[in-house]
N, C-alpha and C positions, 0 to 999 in steps of 0.2 A: 684169515683175522677173525680171531674169537669176538664174540659180541658186537659184529658188524652191524650197524644201524641202517636198514635198507630204507627206513623212513627218513633218514638223514634228507633233508630238501635238496641241498646241494647234489646229492646222488642220484636222487629221485629225480631232479630236472636233467641231469648229464643223461641218465636212460632213458626217460620218455620225452625230453623236450629238445633233442637233438633230431635235425631232419637225416642225418646218417641213419637213425633207427627209428624212422618213423613208422615202419611196418611193426614195430613193438608197440609204438603209441596206438595204432589204428588197432591192434589186437586187444589192448586195454580197453580202449572206450568200445570197441564193439562189443566186447565180453559185457562190460558194466552196463551198457545201454541195451543190451539182449537184443543185438540185430542178428537177423539171419542171412542165409544167403541172397534172399530177393531184394533187402533193404540195407546192407551193411555199407560202412562208409569206405571208399577206396582210396581216398588221398587227403592230405592234412599239410597245412602251411602254418608255421609258428610265427606267432604275432610279436614274441619278446625275445627272439633269438639273441640278442645283443644286450639283455638285461642281465648284470652280474648280481651273484646273490650277496657278495659280501663287498663292502667299501674297502679302500686301500689299506685301512687301517685293520681289518679284520672283523669289524664290527658287525652286527645282526641288521637284516635288510630284510623285507616281504619276498619271498620267493615261492613263485605259482607257475603255471604253465598255461598261457594262453594261445589259442589256435583256431584256425578256421578252417572248418572242413568242406568236402568237395560240394556239398549243395548250399553252401553259405551258413549253416549253424555254426553258431560261436560256442567255444567251450573254454572253461576255466577250472583247471585241475588244483588243488591245493592239498597240502598234506599239514595236518595240526597234531603235533607230538604230546604237548602238553595239556592238561583240560582248561576249557575256556567256556564259561557259561553262557555267554554270549554269541555263540557260534552261529545260529540262525541268523541273528541280526547282521553279524558281519557277513555272512554268506549272501545274504539278500542285497546288501549294501554294494558287494562287487558283482553282484549280478546285475545290478541296475546300472552301474559304470558300463560294464561290458555291452548290457544292452543299447544304452544311450548312445555309447560312442560310435555307433554301426553309422549313425546318421549325420552328414555334414548340415551346416546351416541352410534352411530352405528346401532341403531333401523331402521327399514325399515318404510319408508313413508305411506304404506298401513295400518299401524297399528294406523294411525291418525283417530280420531272419530269427529262426528260433534261439534263443542262449540257455547253455545248460552249465551249472555250476555242480562240480563233483568234489566233495570234501572227503579225503580219507584220514580217519581218525583214529588215535592210538588209544583212545579212553572211550568209557561207555557215556554218551551224551542224553541220547533219548531213553530215559527212564522206562518210560511206558512202553516202549517198543521192545518186542523180543527178538525180532530178526535183524541180521546185521546189516542189510541193505534197505533203506527206506528211500522212497521218492516222493517230493512234494511238487504238486501243481496248483493252479489257480482254479478253484471250483465253486460251484453254486452251492451254498451250504445246504439246501434243502432237497434238490435233486440230485446233486454230485456230479452233474455235467461241467465239463471244462469251458471256461470261457475263451481261451485261447491255449494252443499248444505251445506258444513263445516261451514260457517260464517253466524250467524244470529244474529241480534243486535235488541232489542227491548226497545221501550222508552213508559212508561205508565206515561200520564200526569194528575194529579189528579185535576188541575182546570178546566180541559175541561170534566171531567166526569160527566154526569147527568144520572139519571135511568130514562128511558122512561116509562116502564110498569114492577112494579114488579112481575105481574102474569108471564110474558115471561122474565125471566131473565138469563141470562148465568151465568156460574160458573165465567167467569172472572168478571163479571159486580158485582156479589156478593161479591168478593174480594176486589173491588174497593171500593164499596159502604162501607165495613168496615172499610176499612184504611183511607178513606176520612175524616171521623169524621164528615159526614154531615147529619148522619142519626141517630134517636133516638134508644134507645134500643128497643121499641116496633116494630120500623120499620124493625130493625134488626131481630127480632124474626120471622116477616112476611118473611123475605128473607130467613130466615135458613128453613122455611118450604120446600123451592125448592133447597136448597143447605146446607145440614146438617152439613158440615164442619164449617159453620159460628157459629154455635149453640156452637159447643165444642170450637171455637176460643174465644167467649163472655166468656164460663165458666173459659177458662183458664184464661183470661183477670181478672176475679174476684179474682181468686186464687193469681194470680200474685200480685196483690194490695194488697193483704192480708198479704203478706208475707214481714215481716219487711225488712229482708237482701235484697229480689229483688227490692223492693220499694225505698230503699236507694240508691241502684246501678243505678236504673233508674234516681232519681234525681240527683245524681252525673253526669251522662251522660246529662242529660238537662243542668246542670250548665256548665259542660265543653264545651259544644257546644255554649252556649251564651256568654262565655268568651272568646272564641277564635274569635268569628265575633264581639265582642266588641272592641276587640283589631285590627281586620281588619277595623272597621268603623271608630275608632279613629285613624289610620293610614292613612287612605284616607282622612280624614277632616283635619286633621292638617298639613300633606303633602302637600295638595292642597293650602292650607292658606299660608303656609310659602313658597310655590312656587311661588304664585301670588304675594306676597309682594315683593320677590327677584327678580321676573321677570319684575314686573312693573319698580321698582327702575332702573334696568338695562337698560331695555326700554326706561326709560325717559332720562335716560343719554346719550344714543345715538342719542335719538331726534327723529328719523326716523319710520315710519312705519315698516319697516323691522327690526329696531332694536328693538321695542317694541315687534314684534313677536318672534324674536330670544332670547330675554330677557326673556320673559314669558316660553319659552319652556325651556331654560337652568334653569331659578329659580326654575318652577316647578319641573324638574329633580332632581336639588340639594336638594330642599327640600324634596321631596320624598326619595330621598337617605339618608339622615341626619335622617328623621323619621323612615325609615326602620331598621337603625343601632339601633335607640332608641327603636323601639318595638323589635328588636331581643333581646336587652340587658333585657327588661322587661321580655321577654318570657323564658330567660336562667334562670333568676333568679326563674322562676317558674317551674324549671326544664322540661321544654317542651324539646321533641325531636329535636335535630337539624335538620334532613330531615325535619320535619314539619315547624321549623320555615324557613328554605329556600323555602319550597313552599309556604308560605304566605306573605314572605316578597322579594321574588325575590333576595335575597342575595346569593352566592354560599356558599356551606359547608364549603370551604376554609376560606371565609370572616368571617363566624360566628363561626369559629373555634379560629380566630384571636381576635375577641371580646371577646370571652370567655376566653382568656390568658391574656387580659388586666387586 
């Protein structure tokens, strides 16, 4: 299939979030976390295996891979295709949930285990960083010593990734090469000579695409993602245009630079708010989840419920 998106999160979860292929997940994790023969992870249990990526009507929902490794380490792997400015805050939020959910009420803190968030990004996010793989911990700002090793957040930025030497390829690089879509099947076969898991991934991809049900689900997911971002682009463009028109009119009436600036700002806010309401109405008609509408329109859940009751 031409232009197959290996970062389609449904496919990603089918590939790395299924216990049938946990050897692939372990290969990916041990590679990304730079584990060697002495400390590599040997087993993994998926904590969200029953979580479906699509609602019954095919609409978008959050999809990631949550797992528990053999030493108790918690891990969350998420794919993000479209640029998102608050990726750090988002990742930290889900990391905190993963970490806190380990303890039942009244349990001792010593039972807490390390939690690792891995973000595979299809866009440049860390503008000041040149490397494609960046790791964040909790450190003392002066001595740079770790306070604890329980927190670890990874950002893997695919646009920054380039293979330098296929003959000296690390496991993490092999996986990034696969997901990047930059390399041909022939090149992936060469990569698979040093990383056998890639050969198995390519074979699964072929099987996945030959399955009509799986392929249909993949296409639904791609459409859902396109539709949501179309909503957002239309929302921004129309809101900006309306805001500028109203802002200019108000600013001209005031006649001064200050009035123009205030008018532009107020008009843009009003235009954006009006467009947010219209976007929410459209998404409600499409039976999109209210929390997701709130996320993309910045309207409160209560406001959206009132709109739905009108």
